[in-house]
C-alpha positions as CSV (number, residue, x, y, z in Angstrom):
1,M,77.9,88.0,150.8
2,T,80.4,89.9,148.6
3,E,83.0,87.4,148.8
4,L,80.3,84.7,147.4
5,I,79.9,86.9,144.7
6,I,83.1,87.3,143.7
7,Y,83.7,83.4,143.8
8,A,80.6,82.8,141.8
9,I,82.0,85.1,138.9
10,V,85.6,83.9,139.3
11,F,84.1,79.9,139.0
12,V,82.0,80.9,136.1
13,L,84.9,82.8,134.3
14,L,87.0,79.6,135.0
15,I,84.5,77.3,133.6
16,G,84.3,79.0,130.7
17,H,87.9,79.1,129.9
18,C,88.2,75.4,130.4
19,L,85.1,74.8,128.1
20,F,86.3,76.9,125.3
21,A,89.9,76.0,125.5
22,G,88.6,72.5,125.3
23,K,86.9,73.3,122.2
24,M,89.6,75.0,120.4
25,Y,92.0,71.9,121.6
26,R,89.3,69.5,119.8
27,A,89.1,71.7,116.7
28,V,93.2,72.0,116.4
29,H,93.8,68.2,117.1
30,E,91.1,67.1,114.1
31,D,92.6,69.7,111.8
32,S,95.0,67.3,109.3
33,S,96.5,70.3,107.5
34,L,98.6,71.3,110.5
35,T,101.8,69.6,111.2
36,L,102.7,68.3,114.8
37,F,104.5,71.3,115.9
38,E,101.8,73.4,114.7
39,K,99.0,71.7,116.4
40,N,101.1,71.7,119.7
41,D,101.8,75.3,119.4
42,W,98.0,76.2,118.9
43,K,97.0,74.0,121.7
44,L,99.4,75.6,124.2
45,K,98.1,78.7,122.9
46,A,94.5,77.7,123.7
47,L,95.5,77.0,127.5
48,I,96.7,80.6,127.9
49,F,94.1,82.9,126.0
50,P,91.6,80.5,124.5
51,V,89.3,83.2,123.0
52,Y,92.0,85.5,121.6
53,F,93.7,82.6,120.2
54,W,90.6,81.1,118.6
55,G,90.1,84.3,116.7
56,K,93.4,84.3,115.6
57,Y,93.1,80.6,114.5
58,R,89.8,80.8,112.7
59,K,91.5,83.8,110.7
60,T,94.3,81.6,109.6
61,K,91.6,78.7,108.5
62,G,89.5,81.3,106.9
């Protein structure tokens, strides 16, 4: 039973990670003020730690 709870938590975290990375990926892709290199850099960062880099990205745009 403990394993199922752990797997459920890991699954929810993984799905959340994927959804948030996709959201940041779309936002960066639609930003026309960034160069191709900057877009690719932000997209790669979104795949690693999307929540952390989303905050950094919003600070640079805000």
